[in-house]
N, C-alpha and C positions, 0 to 999 in steps of 0.2 A: 504493500500499499504505499502511495508518495503522497504528500502534506507538502504544500506551501506556507511557508509563512512570512507573513510580510511585517518585515521586522527592521527597525534602524539599528538598533543595538547589537551587537557582536558580542558579547557577554551573554547575554538573552539566546542569542540562537546558535551558539558554540555551545552551550548548554543544554540547552532542549534538544538539538542534532543526537547529541550524546543518549540522553534519555531516551527519545524516540527510537535510536536504531537497536538500542536494549530491548522495546517490545518489537522489534519485527517490523519498524514503519522506516521510509527513509523520507528524509527533512531537505526538502527544497529552501534557499531562503531567497528572498528577495528586496534588496534592503530600502525600497523606499514602492510607496504606489504607481508611481508614474511608469515601472519597468516592469509592474507585474502582472500585468495582462498578456506582456508578451512573454515570461516565463512560465505564466499559467498555459500558454498555448504548447509550447515546449513541453513541457513535464509532462501533462494533463491529468493533473492529481484528482486525488479522493475525497479532499478535504482542504480548507483554505483555513489557516489560523491568521487575523485580522487584527494588529495593534490599531486602535483608532486612536489612540494618542498622537501620534504622529497625523500628519498634514495628509488630508487627503482620506483617511483610514476611514472612517465614517462611509464615504462614496465610494469605496472598493468593496464593501459589504453587498453594494447593489450589481455591481459590474461582476462579483464572483458568482451570485447567484442567478444572474442571464445564463450561467454553464452550467445551472441545475446540479451545483456542488455545495454540500454541505458549509458552514462558516459559524467558526468560534472566534466570538472577537474579544480580546483583552485589551481592558482598559486601567490607567491611573487611576482615572477620575471616580468612579463609583459613585456616579451623582443618578440616582432615580432617573433623570432625565433623558442621560448618558444610553443607561440600560433599556429606557422607552425606545429612544430613535434606536437602535443598535437592533432592535426586534421589530422595529416597523420597517425597516430597509430590509429586513430580511433572515437575520443573524437566527443563527439555531443553538447557540450555546454563549454564556455571557460570565468571562470571569475577570474579575477584579486583582490588578497587582496590589501588592507582590503576590505571586502565586506558588502554586506545586506543582513543579516539571511533574511529579507521580499522578499528580490528580488531572493535569492537563491531558499526558497521556493518557489515562484511562479515559476520557473523556473524548479522545479522538478516537479511541478502540468503539467507543460503544456507537458514536454517532454513524463512524464507517461500517459497524457492523448490522444500524439499520438500514444504511442506503444502500447495502448488496443484496442485502434479504428480498 
């Protein structure tokens, strides 16, 4: 299973890549939303994790959903209106930063299991 992670912070991307690999996922990182569509077309992910704390992140949720791909949103804000906005744009799940990498991997497993079924 391939996961696209739209994240501008290399430390978090590296840590998540290691965690996801240990769970059997191939994590591909796009450092910004500008290039995420090109990366998505190239790797054809089974799921997208998008950080809406970065510029354009919330609008990228809509772009990913156009491809019928499940989307998990992560955000440093955790405000109720951000949560509502993410779900209005089509997000399938929402996690506040700081996050547990193991929990995120579990949520990816759950969403990919239901999208494959």
